[in-house]
VMD Tcl script that builds the backbone (N, CA, C; Angstrom):
set m [mol new atoms 429]
animate dup $m
set s [atomselect $m all]
$s set {name element resname resid chain x y z} {
  {N N MET 1 A 94.024 103.169 78.442}
  {CA C MET 1 A 94.239 104.565 78.166}
  {C C MET 1 A 94.048 104.814 76.681}
  {N N SER 2 A 93.317 105.834 76.323}
  {CA C SER 2 A 93.046 106.160 74.933}
  {C C SER 2 A 94.187 106.977 74.348}
  {N N THR 3 A 94.550 106.666 73.109}
  {CA C THR 3 A 95.582 107.441 72.440}
  {C C THR 3 A 94.989 108.325 71.359}
  {N N THR 4 A 93.669 108.355 71.250}
  {CA C THR 4 A 93.023 109.199 70.258}
  {C C THR 4 A 93.234 110.657 70.631}
  {N N GLU 5 A 93.769 111.417 69.690}
  {CA C GLU 5 A 94.004 112.826 69.929}
  {C C GLU 5 A 93.427 113.607 68.764}
  {N N THR 6 A 92.721 114.668 69.072}
  {CA C THR 6 A 92.156 115.503 68.032}
  {C C THR 6 A 93.272 116.252 67.330}
  {N N MET 7 A 93.310 116.180 66.008}
  {CA C MET 7 A 94.314 116.883 65.220}
  {C C MET 7 A 93.655 118.099 64.584}
  {N N LEU 8 A 94.029 119.272 65.063}
  {CA C LEU 8 A 93.486 120.527 64.567}
  {C C LEU 8 A 94.621 121.380 64.030}
  {N N PRO 9 A 94.301 122.432 63.279}
  {CA C PRO 9 A 95.359 123.315 62.791}
  {C C PRO 9 A 96.196 123.863 63.952}
  {N N PRO 10 A 97.496 124.103 63.719}
  {CA C PRO 10 A 98.361 124.624 64.780}
  {C C PRO 10 A 97.804 125.916 65.379}
  {N N GLY 11 A 97.953 126.059 66.684}
  {CA C GLY 11 A 97.506 127.276 67.356}
  {C C GLY 11 A 96.043 127.280 67.743}
  {N N THR 12 A 95.335 126.182 67.488}
  {CA C THR 12 A 93.914 126.094 67.809}
  {C C THR 12 A 93.754 125.699 69.276}
  {N N VAL 13 A 92.805 126.334 69.964}
  {CA C VAL 13 A 92.599 126.089 71.391}
  {C C VAL 13 A 91.155 125.667 71.659}
  {N N PHE 14 A 90.968 124.867 72.712}
  {CA C PHE 14 A 89.629 124.439 73.111}
  {C C PHE 14 A 88.833 125.646 73.581}
  {N N LEU 15 A 87.603 125.772 73.104}
  {CA C LEU 15 A 86.744 126.887 73.490}
  {C C LEU 15 A 85.639 126.427 74.436}
  {N N THR 16 A 84.871 125.400 74.044}
  {CA C THR 16 A 83.762 124.941 74.875}
  {C C THR 16 A 83.281 123.577 74.399}
  {N N LYS 17 A 82.518 122.900 75.238}
  {CA C LYS 17 A 81.851 121.646 74.869}
  {C C LYS 17 A 80.357 121.938 74.819}
  {N N ILE 18 A 79.730 121.623 73.695}
  {CA C ILE 18 A 78.296 121.832 73.520}
  {C C ILE 18 A 77.578 120.555 73.933}
  {N N LEU 19 A 76.755 120.656 74.964}
  {CA C LEU 19 A 75.962 119.514 75.418}
  {C C LEU 19 A 74.495 119.681 75.045}
  {N N ASN 20 A 74.078 120.915 74.807}
  {CA C ASN 20 A 72.684 121.212 74.489}
  {C C ASN 20 A 72.503 121.253 72.969}
  {N N LEU 21 A 72.425 120.082 72.369}
  {CA C LEU 21 A 72.245 119.959 70.919}
  {C C LEU 21 A 70.766 119.790 70.610}
  {N N GLN 22 A 70.258 120.593 69.698}
  {CA C GLN 22 A 68.869 120.448 69.263}
  {C C GLN 22 A 68.873 119.614 67.985}
  {N N LYS 23 A 68.387 118.387 68.110}
  {CA C LYS 23 A 68.386 117.444 66.990}
  {C C LYS 23 A 67.157 117.692 66.128}
  {N N GLY 24 A 67.391 117.880 64.834}
  {CA C GLY 24 A 66.296 118.125 63.905}
  {C C GLY 24 A 65.760 116.841 63.294}
  {N N ASP 25 A 64.926 116.998 62.278}
  {CA C ASP 25 A 64.298 115.864 61.599}
  {C C ASP 25 A 65.289 115.147 60.683}
  {N N LEU 26 A 65.129 113.839 60.583}
  {CA C LEU 26 A 65.971 113.001 59.738}
  {C C LEU 26 A 65.921 113.479 58.290}
  {N N ILE 27 A 67.092 113.549 57.664}
  {CA C ILE 27 A 67.196 113.875 56.239}
  {C C ILE 27 A 67.575 112.581 55.528}
  {N N ASN 28 A 66.628 112.065 54.717}
  {CA C ASN 28 A 66.831 110.794 54.043}
  {C C ASN 28 A 66.241 110.871 52.643}
  {N N PRO 29 A 67.033 110.681 51.600}
  {CA C PRO 29 A 68.436 110.291 51.610}
  {C C PRO 29 A 69.349 111.484 51.913}
  {N N SER 30 A 70.566 111.168 52.274}
  {CA C SER 30 A 71.555 112.193 52.585}
  {C C SER 30 A 72.001 112.908 51.312}
  {N N PRO 31 A 72.143 114.244 51.347}
  {CA C PRO 31 A 72.675 114.970 50.197}
  {C C PRO 31 A 74.205 114.902 50.128}
  {N N GLN 32 A 74.838 114.307 51.134}
  {CA C GLN 32 A 76.296 114.226 51.183}
  {C C GLN 32 A 76.774 113.132 50.241}
  {N N THR 33 A 77.708 113.461 49.328}
  {CA C THR 33 A 78.138 112.510 48.301}
  {C C THR 33 A 79.593 112.070 48.437}
  {N N THR 34 A 80.317 112.592 49.434}
  {CA C THR 34 A 81.703 112.185 49.679}
  {C C THR 34 A 81.858 111.910 51.175}
  {N N ILE 35 A 83.050 111.420 51.573}
  {CA C ILE 35 A 83.279 111.200 53.003}
  {C C ILE 35 A 83.542 112.509 53.740}
  {N N LYS 36 A 83.790 113.572 53.011}
  {CA C LYS 36 A 84.040 114.871 53.637}
  {C C LYS 36 A 82.725 115.417 54.186}
  {N N PRO 37 A 82.693 115.850 55.461}
  {CA C PRO 37 A 81.432 116.329 56.035}
  {C C PRO 37 A 80.905 117.574 55.336}
  {N N LEU 38 A 79.600 117.751 55.408}
  {CA C LEU 38 A 78.990 118.962 54.869}
  {C C LEU 38 A 79.398 120.149 55.736}
  {N N PRO 39 A 79.517 121.338 55.143}
  {CA C PRO 39 A 79.882 122.511 55.941}
  {C C PRO 39 A 78.743 122.924 56.865}
  {N N PRO 40 A 79.068 123.615 57.958}
  {CA C PRO 40 A 78.013 124.135 58.830}
  {C C PRO 40 A 77.056 125.020 58.033}
  {N N ALA 41 A 75.797 125.025 58.433}
  {CA C ALA 41 A 74.774 125.806 57.732}
  {C C ALA 41 A 74.058 126.712 58.729}
  {N N ASN 42 A 73.311 127.656 58.188}
  {CA C ASN 42 A 72.501 128.564 59.013}
  {C C ASN 42 A 73.323 129.176 60.141}
  {N N VAL 43 A 74.558 129.557 59.833}
  {CA C VAL 43 A 75.440 130.121 60.852}
  {C C VAL 43 A 75.127 131.603 61.014}
  {N N THR 44 A 74.874 132.006 62.258}
  {CA C THR 44 A 74.692 133.421 62.566}
  {C C THR 44 A 75.677 133.796 63.662}
  {N N ALA 45 A 76.089 135.051 63.647}
  {CA C ALA 45 A 76.999 135.576 64.663}
  {C C ALA 45 A 76.521 136.975 65.008}
  {N N VAL 46 A 76.126 137.172 66.267}
  {CA C VAL 46 A 75.574 138.456 66.695}
  {C C VAL 46 A 76.390 138.976 67.871}
  {N N ALA 47 A 76.925 140.189 67.709}
  {CA C ALA 47 A 77.713 140.817 68.765}
  {C C ALA 47 A 76.799 141.523 69.746}
  {N N HIS 48 A 77.094 141.317 71.016}
  {CA C HIS 48 A 76.421 142.017 72.111}
  {C C HIS 48 A 77.537 142.563 72.991}
  {N N GLY 49 A 77.930 143.803 72.751}
  {CA C GLY 49 A 79.044 144.370 73.500}
  {C C GLY 49 A 80.328 143.642 73.176}
  {N N THR 50 A 80.934 143.027 74.184}
  {CA C THR 50 A 82.224 142.359 73.994}
  {C C THR 50 A 82.110 140.838 73.877}
  {N N THR 51 A 80.925 140.341 73.556}
  {CA C THR 51 A 80.752 138.912 73.278}
  {C C THR 51 A 80.001 138.733 71.965}
  {N N ILE 52 A 80.210 137.591 71.358}
  {CA C ILE 52 A 79.517 137.232 70.121}
  {C C ILE 52 A 78.795 135.917 70.377}
  {N N THR 53 A 77.504 135.881 70.062}
  {CA C THR 53 A 76.742 134.639 70.144}
  {C C THR 53 A 76.698 134.023 68.752}
  {N N VAL 54 A 77.196 132.808 68.650}
  {CA C VAL 54 A 77.224 132.081 67.381}
  {C C VAL 54 A 76.202 130.957 67.463}
  {N N THR 55 A 75.367 130.846 66.439}
  {CA C THR 55 A 74.422 129.741 66.309}
  {C C THR 55 A 74.718 129.055 64.983}
  {N N ALA 56 A 74.759 127.727 64.989}
  {CA C ALA 56 A 75.088 126.984 63.774}
  {C C ALA 56 A 74.330 125.669 63.744}
  {N N THR 57 A 74.192 125.137 62.540}
  {CA C THR 57 A 73.637 123.806 62.329}
  {C C THR 57 A 74.687 122.973 61.612}
  {N N VAL 58 A 74.937 121.777 62.127}
  {CA C VAL 58 A 75.830 120.834 61.464}
  {C C VAL 58 A 75.034 119.584 61.119}
  {N N TYR 59 A 75.455 118.906 60.062}
  {CA C TYR 59 A 74.767 117.704 59.587}
  {C C TYR 59 A 75.658 116.499 59.853}
  {N N ILE 60 A 75.125 115.545 60.627}
  {CA C ILE 60 A 75.910 114.406 61.084}
  {C C ILE 60 A 75.197 113.108 60.713}
  {N N ASP 61 A 75.992 112.124 60.310}
  {CA C ASP 61 A 75.494 110.800 59.936}
  {C C ASP 61 A 74.500 110.300 60.988}
  {N N ALA 62 A 73.324 109.904 60.534}
  {CA C ALA 62 A 72.282 109.429 61.451}
  {C C ALA 62 A 72.725 108.180 62.212}
  {N N ALA 63 A 73.700 107.439 61.683}
  {CA C ALA 63 A 74.194 106.240 62.361}
  {C C ALA 63 A 75.109 106.575 63.542}
  {N N ASP 64 A 75.566 107.826 63.637}
  {CA C ASP 64 A 76.434 108.244 64.743}
  {C C ASP 64 A 75.595 108.685 65.930}
  {N N ASN 65 A 75.972 108.252 67.112}
  {CA C ASN 65 A 75.306 108.672 68.340}
  {C C ASN 65 A 76.058 109.880 68.895}
  {N N VAL 66 A 75.551 111.074 68.634}
  {CA C VAL 66 A 76.231 112.304 69.027}
  {C C VAL 66 A 75.532 112.900 70.245}
  {N N THR 67 A 76.280 113.057 71.330}
  {CA C THR 67 A 75.721 113.663 72.541}
  {C C THR 67 A 76.375 114.999 72.865}
  {N N SER 68 A 77.506 115.280 72.221}
  {CA C SER 68 A 78.177 116.556 72.445}
  {C C SER 68 A 79.080 116.867 71.260}
  {N N ILE 69 A 79.422 118.136 71.144}
  {CA C ILE 69 A 80.360 118.600 70.126}
  {C C ILE 69 A 81.336 119.536 70.817}
  {N N ASP 70 A 82.633 119.314 70.598}
  {CA C ASP 70 A 83.647 120.218 71.130}
  {C C ASP 70 A 83.872 121.341 70.130}
  {N N VAL 71 A 84.043 122.554 70.652}
  {CA C VAL 71 A 84.299 123.713 69.805}
  {C C VAL 71 A 85.712 124.201 70.096}
  {N N TYR 72 A 86.494 124.341 69.037}
  {CA C TYR 72 A 87.851 124.867 69.126}
  {C C TYR 72 A 87.905 126.165 68.331}
  {N N ALA 73 A 88.818 127.041 68.717}
  {CA C ALA 73 A 88.973 128.314 68.019}
  {C C ALA 73 A 90.442 128.535 67.693}
  {N N THR 74 A 90.694 129.233 66.594}
  {CA C THR 74 A 92.063 129.599 66.283}
  {C C THR 74 A 92.555 130.553 67.360}
  {N N GLY 75 A 93.815 130.406 67.751}
  {CA C GLY 75 A 94.379 131.240 68.805}
  {C C GLY 75 A 94.581 132.680 68.397}
  {N N SER 76 A 94.679 132.924 67.104}
  {CA C SER 76 A 94.788 134.293 66.604}
  {C C SER 76 A 93.822 134.447 65.439}
  {N N LEU 77 A 93.492 135.685 65.135}
  {CA C LEU 77 A 92.528 135.947 64.066}
  {C C LEU 77 A 93.151 135.683 62.704}
  {N N ILE 78 A 92.345 135.195 61.790}
  {CA C ILE 78 A 92.747 134.970 60.411}
  {C C ILE 78 A 92.587 136.301 59.679}
  {N N ASN 79 A 93.623 136.752 59.011}
  {CA C ASN 79 A 93.609 138.029 58.282}
  {C C ASN 79 A 93.212 139.206 59.171}
  {N N GLY 80 A 93.437 139.093 60.474}
  {CA C GLY 80 A 93.221 140.202 61.389}
  {C C GLY 80 A 91.797 140.454 61.836}
  {N N ASP 81 A 90.799 139.753 61.220}
  {CA C ASP 81 A 89.412 140.045 61.601}
  {C C ASP 81 A 88.481 138.839 61.603}
  {N N THR 82 A 89.011 137.649 61.339}
  {CA C THR 82 A 88.167 136.453 61.226}
  {C C THR 82 A 88.564 135.414 62.268}
  {N N GLN 83 A 87.585 135.025 63.090}
  {CA C GLN 83 A 87.803 133.978 64.086}
  {C C GLN 83 A 87.440 132.639 63.470}
  {N N GLY 84 A 88.401 131.719 63.394}
  {CA C GLY 84 A 88.117 130.373 62.922}
  {C C GLY 84 A 87.589 129.524 64.060}
  {N N VAL 85 A 86.520 128.763 63.818}
  {CA C VAL 85 A 85.987 127.846 64.823}
  {C C VAL 85 A 85.777 126.474 64.183}
  {N N TYR 86 A 86.060 125.442 64.963}
  {CA C TYR 86 A 85.979 124.063 64.499}
  {C C TYR 86 A 85.026 123.301 65.396}
  {N N PHE 87 A 83.983 122.724 64.794}
  {CA C PHE 87 A 83.015 121.906 65.511}
  {C C PHE 87 A 83.484 120.465 65.354}
  {N N ASP 88 A 83.976 119.883 66.431}
  {CA C ASP 88 A 84.715 118.634 66.374}
  {C C ASP 88 A 83.930 117.473 66.987}
  {N N TYR 89 A 83.903 116.361 66.274}
  {CA C TYR 89 A 83.371 115.105 66.817}
  {C C TYR 89 A 84.024 113.967 66.053}
  {N N ASN 90 A 83.884 112.751 66.517}
  {CA C ASN 90 A 84.528 111.610 65.881}
  {C C ASN 90 A 83.675 111.124 64.719}
  {N N TYR 91 A 83.995 111.600 63.550}
  {CA C TYR 91 A 83.259 111.354 62.314}
  {C C TYR 91 A 83.520 109.942 61.791}
  {N N ARG 92 A 82.492 109.314 61.251}
  {CA C ARG 92 A 82.538 107.919 60.804}
  {C C ARG 92 A 83.376 107.722 59.529}
  {N N GLU 93 A 83.607 108.736 58.738}
  {CA C GLU 93 A 84.382 108.678 57.494}
  {C C GLU 93 A 83.808 107.697 56.478}
  {N N GLU 94 A 82.496 107.733 56.364}
  {CA C GLU 94 A 81.764 106.981 55.347}
  {C C GLU 94 A 80.716 107.920 54.764}
  {N N ILE 95 A 80.299 107.644 53.552}
  {CA C ILE 95 A 79.212 108.442 52.982}
  {C C ILE 95 A 77.924 108.012 53.675}
  {N N PRO 96 A 77.263 108.931 54.380}
  {CA C PRO 96 A 76.074 108.543 55.145}
  {C C PRO 96 A 74.855 108.322 54.256}
  {N N ASN 97 A 73.993 107.409 54.681}
  {CA C ASN 97 A 72.721 107.189 53.992}
  {C C ASN 97 A 71.709 108.257 54.363}
  {N N SER 98 A 71.795 108.725 55.607}
  {CA C SER 98 A 70.884 109.763 56.091}
  {C C SER 98 A 71.616 110.601 57.137}
  {N N LEU 99 A 71.075 111.784 57.398}
  {CA C LEU 99 A 71.711 112.733 58.315}
  {C C LEU 99 A 70.702 113.280 59.309}
  {N N PHE 100 A 71.203 113.715 60.443}
  {CA C PHE 100 A 70.422 114.521 61.370}
  {C C PHE 100 A 71.076 115.890 61.458}
  {N N PRO 101 A 70.279 116.958 61.401}
  {CA C PRO 101 A 70.834 118.281 61.678}
  {C C PRO 101 A 70.864 118.512 63.190}
  {N N TYR 102 A 71.932 119.098 63.670}
  {CA C TYR 102 A 72.078 119.471 65.083}
  {C C TYR 102 A 72.349 120.966 65.139}
  {N N THR 103 A 71.522 121.692 65.887}
  {CA C THR 103 A 71.676 123.137 66.025}
  {C C THR 103 A 72.095 123.452 67.454}
  {N N PHE 104 A 72.985 124.421 67.595}
  {CA C PHE 104 A 73.507 124.791 68.910}
  {C C PHE 104 A 74.024 126.226 68.875}
  {N N SER 105 A 74.229 126.778 70.067}
  {CA C SER 105 A 74.757 128.136 70.208}
  {C C SER 105 A 75.864 128.152 71.251}
  {N N PHE 106 A 76.755 129.120 71.125}
  {CA C PHE 106 A 77.826 129.337 72.102}
  {C C PHE 106 A 78.283 130.784 71.971}
  {N N THR 107 A 79.081 131.231 72.926}
  {CA C THR 107 A 79.577 132.606 72.871}
  {C C THR 107 A 81.096 132.628 72.748}
  {N N ILE 108 A 81.567 133.699 72.133}
  {CA C ILE 108 A 82.995 133.955 71.982}
  {C C ILE 108 A 83.265 135.336 72.559}
  {N N ALA 109 A 84.304 135.446 73.376}
  {CA C ALA 109 A 84.704 136.757 73.895}
  {C C ALA 109 A 85.327 137.577 72.768}
  {N N ASN 110 A 84.993 138.855 72.735}
  {CA C ASN 110 A 85.517 139.762 71.714}
  {C C ASN 110 A 85.821 141.115 72.372}
  {N N PRO 111 A 86.723 141.120 73.381}
  {CA C PRO 111 A 86.939 142.343 74.160}
  {C C PRO 111 A 87.428 143.530 73.337}
  {N N SER 112 A 88.222 143.288 72.311}
  {CA C SER 112 A 88.723 144.397 71.489}
  {C C SER 112 A 87.789 144.722 70.328}
  {N N LYS 113 A 86.744 143.920 70.177}
  {CA C LYS 113 A 85.781 144.050 69.076}
  {C C LYS 113 A 86.459 143.942 67.704}
  {N N ALA 114 A 87.548 143.167 67.643}
  {CA C ALA 114 A 88.294 142.988 66.399}
  {C C ALA 114 A 87.678 141.930 65.492}
  {N N ILE 115 A 86.860 141.025 66.055}
  {CA C ILE 115 A 86.282 139.940 65.251}
  {C C ILE 115 A 85.130 140.492 64.423}
  {N N LYS 116 A 85.296 140.444 63.116}
  {CA C LYS 116 A 84.266 140.921 62.188}
  {C C LYS 116 A 83.590 139.772 61.444}
  {N N ASN 117 A 84.260 138.603 61.428}
  {CA C ASN 117 A 83.747 137.428 60.724}
  {C C ASN 117 A 84.032 136.180 61.548}
  {N N ILE 118 A 83.185 135.172 61.354}
  {CA C ILE 118 A 83.395 133.841 61.921}
  {C C ILE 118 A 83.487 132.885 60.738}
  {N N GLU 119 A 84.539 132.067 60.703}
  {CA C GLU 119 A 84.628 131.018 59.685}
  {C C GLU 119 A 84.572 129.685 60.411}
  {N N SER 120 A 83.536 128.889 60.113}
  {CA C SER 120 A 83.288 127.656 60.861}
  {C C SER 120 A 83.457 126.425 59.979}
  {N N PHE 121 A 83.897 125.341 60.628}
  {CA C PHE 121 A 84.153 124.073 59.957}
  {C C PHE 121 A 83.600 122.940 60.810}
  {N N LEU 122 A 83.032 121.912 60.175}
  {CA C LEU 122 A 82.735 120.656 60.866}
  {C C LEU 122 A 83.993 119.817 60.716}
  {N N TRP 123 A 84.540 119.334 61.823}
  {CA C TRP 123 A 85.878 118.760 61.838}
  {C C TRP 123 A 85.869 117.386 62.485}
  {N N ASP 124 A 86.572 116.461 61.853}
  {CA C ASP 124 A 86.750 115.129 62.411}
  {C C ASP 124 A 88.010 115.108 63.265}
  {N N GLU 125 A 88.059 114.201 64.201}
  {CA C GLU 125 A 89.176 114.137 65.134}
  {C C GLU 125 A 90.484 113.670 64.515}
  {N N ASP 126 A 90.487 113.116 63.287}
  {CA C ASP 126 A 91.756 112.528 62.816}
  {C C ASP 126 A 92.186 112.909 61.398}
  {N N PRO 127 A 92.330 113.964 60.863}
  {CA C PRO 127 A 91.348 115.010 60.624}
  {C C PRO 127 A 90.792 114.976 59.212}
  {N N ILE 128 A 89.528 115.126 59.087}
  {CA C ILE 128 A 88.873 115.445 57.824}
  {C C ILE 128 A 87.945 116.593 58.159}
  {N N GLY 129 A 87.983 117.638 57.376}
  {CA C GLY 129 A 87.137 118.791 57.674}
  {C C GLY 129 A 86.293 119.186 56.487}
  {N N SER 130 A 85.202 119.845 56.788}
  {CA C SER 130 A 84.353 120.391 55.738}
  {C C SER 130 A 85.015 121.647 55.188}
  {N N ARG 131 A 84.473 122.167 54.125}
  {CA C ARG 131 A 84.911 123.497 53.708}
  {C C ARG 131 A 84.338 124.473 54.723}
  {N N GLY 132 A 84.906 125.648 54.772}
  {CA C GLY 132 A 84.466 126.623 55.765}
  {C C GLY 132 A 83.201 127.353 55.360}
  {N N THR 133 A 82.488 127.839 56.362}
  {CA C THR 133 A 81.336 128.709 56.162}
  {C C THR 133 A 81.689 130.032 56.819}
  {N N LYS 134 A 81.798 131.094 56.011}
  {CA C LYS 134 A 82.170 132.406 56.546}
  {C C LYS 134 A 80.917 133.225 56.795}
  {N N THR 135 A 80.835 133.809 57.989}
  {CA C THR 135 A 79.664 134.558 58.432}
  {C C THR 135 A 80.112 135.906 58.964}
  {N N THR 136 A 79.436 136.966 58.554}
  {CA C THR 136 A 79.728 138.302 59.065}
  {C C THR 136 A 79.071 138.477 60.426}
  {N N VAL 137 A 79.808 139.047 61.370}
  {CA C VAL 137 A 79.270 139.328 62.699}
  {C C VAL 137 A 78.352 140.542 62.592}
  {N N GLU 138 A 77.107 140.355 62.998}
  {CA C GLU 138 A 76.123 141.443 62.996}
  {C C GLU 138 A 76.101 142.096 64.368}
  {N N GLU 139 A 75.813 143.375 64.412}
  {CA C GLU 139 A 75.739 144.091 65.685}
  {C C GLU 139 A 74.356 143.904 66.277}
  {N N GLY 140 A 74.304 143.406 67.514}
  {CA C GLY 140 A 73.025 143.155 68.165}
  {C C GLY 140 A 72.751 144.078 69.324}
  {N N GLY 141 A 73.648 145.017 69.573}
  {CA C GLY 141 A 73.467 145.950 70.685}
  {C C GLY 141 A 74.205 145.491 71.915}
  {N N GLY 142 A 74.117 146.250 72.960}
  {CA C GLY 142 A 74.823 145.947 74.205}
  {C C GLY 142 A 76.113 146.714 74.294}
  {N N ASN 143 A 76.787 146.588 75.425}
  {CA C ASN 143 A 78.024 147.357 75.643}
  {C C ASN 143 A 79.241 146.567 75.272}
}
mol reanalyze $m
mol bondsrecalc $m
mol representation Tube
mol addrep $m
Protein backbone atom coordinates (compact mmCIF):
# COMPACT_ATOMS: atom_id res chain seq x y z
CA MET A 1 0.00 0.00 0.00
CA SER A 2 1.37 3.41 -0.94
CA THR A 3 1.56 6.13 1.67
CA THR A 4 2.43 8.89 -0.79
CA GLU A 5 -0.10 11.66 -0.44
CA THR A 6 -0.24 14.86 -2.42
CA MET A 7 0.20 17.87 -0.14
CA LEU A 8 -1.70 20.86 -1.50
CA PRO A 9 -2.88 24.10 0.09
CA PRO A 10 -5.85 23.63 2.46
CA GLY A 11 -9.24 23.61 0.75
CA THR A 12 -7.87 22.41 -2.59
CA VAL A 13 -9.98 19.81 -4.42
CA PHE A 14 -9.30 17.39 -7.28
CA LEU A 15 -10.57 18.78 -10.58
CA THR A 16 -9.45 16.39 -13.34
CA LYS A 17 -6.70 14.07 -14.60
CA ILE A 18 -5.07 15.12 -17.88
CA LEU A 19 -4.19 12.11 -20.02
CA ASN A 20 -3.96 13.91 -23.37
CA LEU A 21 -0.56 15.60 -23.01
CA GLN A 22 1.02 17.08 -26.12
CA LYS A 23 4.77 16.61 -25.70
CA GLY A 24 6.88 19.27 -27.37
CA ASP A 25 10.49 19.33 -28.55
CA LEU A 26 13.35 18.70 -26.12
CA ILE A 27 14.82 21.84 -24.54
CA ASN A 28 18.54 21.26 -24.00
CA PRO A 29 20.16 22.69 -21.97
CA SER A 30 17.43 23.35 -19.44
CA PRO A 31 16.86 27.02 -18.48
CA GLN A 32 15.85 25.84 -14.98
CA THR A 33 18.55 26.75 -12.44
CA THR A 34 17.00 25.58 -9.13
CA ILE A 35 15.06 22.53 -7.94
CA LYS A 36 11.89 24.64 -7.96
CA PRO A 37 9.87 23.89 -11.13
CA LEU A 38 9.41 26.53 -13.79
CA PRO A 39 6.00 28.24 -13.73
CA PRO A 40 3.36 27.27 -16.29
CA ALA A 41 3.71 29.17 -19.57
CA ASN A 42 1.47 30.14 -22.47
CA VAL A 43 -1.56 29.94 -20.18
CA THR A 44 -4.84 31.00 -21.77
CA ALA A 45 -8.31 31.02 -20.24
CA VAL A 46 -11.35 31.54 -22.46
CA ALA A 47 -14.91 31.73 -21.13
CA HIS A 48 -17.70 30.14 -23.12
CA GLY A 49 -20.91 30.82 -21.22
CA THR A 50 -20.60 29.11 -17.84
CA THR A 51 -17.37 27.21 -18.54
CA ILE A 52 -13.76 28.29 -18.94
CA THR A 53 -11.32 26.43 -21.18
CA VAL A 54 -7.78 26.64 -19.82
CA THR A 55 -4.76 25.74 -21.95
CA ALA A 56 -1.28 25.66 -20.41
CA THR A 57 2.26 24.46 -21.02
CA VAL A 58 4.39 23.05 -18.22
CA TYR A 59 8.09 22.20 -18.40
CA ILE A 60 9.10 18.85 -16.93
CA ASP A 61 12.48 17.16 -16.50
CA ALA A 62 13.17 15.07 -19.61
CA ALA A 63 14.32 12.23 -17.32
CA ASP A 64 10.78 11.94 -15.87
CA ASN A 65 8.31 9.64 -17.60
CA VAL A 66 5.09 11.69 -17.47
CA THR A 67 1.89 10.10 -18.75
CA SER A 68 -0.64 12.22 -16.88
CA ILE A 69 -1.01 15.34 -14.76
CA ASP A 70 -3.60 15.79 -12.02
CA VAL A 71 -5.28 19.18 -11.81
CA TYR A 72 -6.47 20.52 -8.46
CA ALA A 73 -8.38 23.73 -7.82
CA THR A 74 -8.83 25.92 -4.79
CA GLY A 75 -12.23 25.28 -3.22
CA SER A 76 -12.96 28.99 -3.04
CA LEU A 77 -11.85 31.93 -5.14
CA ILE A 78 -8.75 33.88 -4.18
CA ASN A 79 -9.64 37.55 -3.56
CA GLY A 80 -13.16 36.82 -4.81
CA ASP A 81 -12.29 36.51 -8.52
CA THR A 82 -9.24 34.26 -9.02
CA GLN A 83 -9.38 30.48 -9.37
CA GLY A 84 -6.15 28.81 -8.24
CA VAL A 85 -5.18 25.66 -10.14
CA TYR A 86 -2.33 23.26 -9.42
CA PHE A 87 -0.81 20.99 -12.07
CA ASP A 88 0.48 18.12 -9.96
CA TYR A 89 2.95 15.33 -10.70
CA ASN A 90 5.74 13.58 -8.80
CA TYR A 91 8.64 15.95 -9.43
CA ARG A 92 12.22 14.64 -9.27
CA GLU A 93 13.50 17.57 -7.11
CA GLU A 94 16.76 17.89 -9.01
CA ILE A 95 17.95 20.57 -11.38
CA PRO A 96 17.16 19.04 -14.79
CA ASN A 97 19.68 18.88 -17.62
CA SER A 98 16.91 19.13 -20.19
CA LEU A 99 13.14 19.62 -20.27
CA PHE A 100 10.13 18.65 -22.32
CA PRO A 101 7.21 21.05 -22.65
CA TYR A 102 3.77 19.45 -22.18
CA THR A 103 0.68 21.31 -23.38
CA PHE A 104 -2.86 20.42 -22.35
CA SER A 105 -6.37 21.83 -21.94
CA PHE A 106 -9.21 21.35 -19.47
CA THR A 107 -12.43 23.10 -18.48
CA ILE A 108 -13.57 24.72 -15.26
CA ALA A 109 -17.22 25.32 -14.41
CA ASN A 110 -18.03 28.99 -13.82
CA PRO A 111 -21.82 29.05 -13.29
CA SER A 112 -21.86 32.42 -11.51
CA LYS A 113 -19.28 33.87 -13.93
CA ALA A 114 -17.33 35.09 -10.88
CA ILE A 115 -13.95 33.77 -12.11
CA LYS A 116 -12.08 36.62 -13.77
CA ASN A 117 -8.53 35.24 -13.41
CA ILE A 118 -6.77 31.88 -13.29
CA GLU A 119 -3.58 31.54 -11.24
CA SER A 120 -1.72 28.33 -12.12
CA PHE A 121 1.18 26.50 -10.49
CA LEU A 122 3.28 23.45 -11.39
CA TRP A 123 3.19 21.48 -8.15
CA ASP A 124 5.12 18.56 -6.73
CA GLU A 125 3.38 15.95 -4.62
CA ASP A 126 5.46 16.53 -1.47
CA PRO A 127 5.32 19.82 -1.97
CA ILE A 128 7.50 22.10 -4.02
CA GLY A 129 5.69 24.51 -6.28
CA SER A 130 6.55 26.98 -8.98
CA ARG A 131 5.64 30.60 -8.68
CA GLY A 132 2.17 31.29 -9.99
CA THR A 133 1.20 32.41 -13.47
CA LYS A 134 -1.83 34.72 -13.39
CA THR A 135 -4.01 34.83 -16.50
CA THR A 136 -7.06 36.98 -17.22
CA VAL A 137 -10.13 35.07 -18.41
CA GLU A 138 -11.05 36.29 -21.89
CA GLU A 139 -14.63 36.19 -23.16
CA GLY A 140 -15.01 33.72 -26.01
CA GLY A 141 -18.77 33.86 -26.48
CA GLY A 142 -21.48 31.35 -25.71
CA ASN A 143 -24.19 31.34 -23.08
